[in-house]
C-alpha angles and dihedrals in degrees: 000000000000116000097245094051089050092046091059089058094054128097100204101219138210113169104144105136091223094054115130133199092268088059090052090051090053090048091053093048089051091046091055092045093049094038093224122176097242147349122231120208144153114279092238088068093062140140104055111221114262113266096020095106134028118233089252091071111072124217117227122189126194121235128198087009131208106348102035088216096127127110117263089244092054091050090049093053091046091050094047093048091048090054092047087055095052109281116136096178129049125203105197125188112225119231100268094200089061090052092047091053093045091239096155097165090056090049090052091047096051092050090048089052091056093042091055091052095060136054121274090242093059112100111234117204119184120208113214102179090233095192089072100058146072118244090258092053092048091052092045097048091047090052092048096049092048089052087052092056106268117158093197138023113216128199107218153351091227088231102087118104092228091065143245138278123351128191091235092055093047092050091049093047092051093047090050100048099035126211100309096067124063125241119208119195115203139158123067098013103139108144140050089247090054092051095047092048090054092048091049088051090056110277118136096181129045124202111207143152090194092066095132092054092046093051094043088057089050088062 
């Protein structure tokens, strides 16, 4: 895959909790240089300074990050505030306890609560921490979050001790949601080969902090 086509599929990511505004400025400069599709940051780092990014580069903010153990109402407020401060994509962590207890109606309901708090044109991605779950749970949580209004299912925060994206999880997620819903692979994707393998498995977005390395290898 040519570098520019791959770049448009990348969410260039900065989620270190100690990140400061100067780090965000560097991220934006890199994003423009690499011509990625989006950046992904913590909501406390919004808004992005005027003129730092062209409209072609989307701004994603994480919600309920990284544990997912926030009330649906808290996630909804966080999502709405992020959008008011310039985000046009939201990456929300699902409540992992609900997944672990197979409470699919509650999963659907919490996603619907966040979906109703933001505009219809805001892309909502839901992080399921795929490394935690059985195949049946992965399929079930993907089904539930799509019913709640998610536009994408996303593998991982990159913060869980059990790891990030796997090819098997991405394939299962794609097979579950079909072609009309996005699949974002994130967590541990550090090389061009990693990114291409995830895309071949069914991902159409890649979350990565190693974007420059990935795209340099694509050359």
